[in-house]
C-alpha positions, 0 to 999 in steps of 0.5 A: 510192159513190152515182151522183151523186158519181161523175157529178160526177167524170166528165171533161167535155170543153170545148165551144162554151160556151167562146165564150159570154160574159154581158154585163158591164153590165146592159142592154148585152147586146153588151158582154161580155168579147170586146167589152171585149177588142176595145176594149182591143186598139184602145186598145193599138194606138193607145197603142203606135203613139203611143209608137213614132212620136210623137217619132221619133229618128234612132237608134231605141230602145225602143218606137220600135225595136219599132214600126219593126221591126213597120212594116218587117215589114208593109211588106216582107212584106205591102205591097210584094210585092203593092202595089209603088209603092202600098205607102206609101199603104196602109201605115196600113191594113195596119199598123193591121189587122196590129197589131189582129188580132195583139193580139186573137189574143195575148189568147188566151195572156195569163193572166187574159184567155186568150181570142182574140176573133177566135175569134168569127166576128163580129170577123173578119167585120166586118174582112173586110166592110170590106175587101170594101167597100173592094175593090169601091169601089176596083175600080169607081173605078179600072176602072169598074163594068163594067170591074171585073166584066168583068175578073173574070168574062171572062178573055181567051183562052177560047172564047166558050161557056166564059164561060157556065161561067167567068163565074159561077164567077169572080164567085162565087170572086173577089167573094164566096167569097175574102172569106168565107174571109178571115174564116173562115180567121182565125176557124176557126184561132183557135177550133180552137186555143183549143178544143184548148188548153182540152181539154188543160188540162182533162185536166191539171186533172181527172186531177191535181187532181179525180180523181187516181189512179195510172192518171190521173196520167200522163194528167194530166201529159201534159195539162199538157205538151201545154198548155204545148207547144201554147200555145207553138205557138199564139203562132206561129199567132196571129202567123201569122194576123195576117200572113196577114190583112194579106197577103191584104188587100194582095193584094185591094187590088192586084187592085182597083187593077190588074186581072190581065187 
């Protein structure tokens, strides 16, 4: 057997090329598959919300029942534990954000789509950036510019000399790092899950269909079983990350409205 066919049969693990997408329209380099998925996710959230809440009935059924269940989940699990009496005011934002992130994540498990757009840092980053701007605005509006940063950087009860160390640490962690991790947590989880599932599915495909052998068949079968199991687990992670993103948003808003100190 020549070297070229042998090389063609070698197993190639999927890499970061999974997250590179060509433009769908010539001349619009930004409009690729993830951008299309983001547009579809936003449209789907609007359509589902309209179908659920445009004509509410006393006894909810169908889409209304599903929409109310999702709304109550976000209100009871994300908004009220942190925002209390301010919950209803911020529910439109939190509910929309939860649904949008959830749909974007679930696209990774939908056949023919099979890509979680939140695995590209730009999408969670723009949401986290919007939350960051909102938190700064609310904090300075409700506490005053100096009061907002003073409450962050100078917690009471410490010796004066310690503020030299504490103030920059508190500023960096509260104003900068926690909003970066707000985006990175979602991005990294979706990216890792997509890579792992792609790896096992490639193992199953390669050793069962491309290079079938008595030794490779069990490995290929393991790849198929792991792909199914991890896809089921990824559905849970996709929903969990949408919940965590909305929950942290509620927590950040509450910190801006009501200083901890």
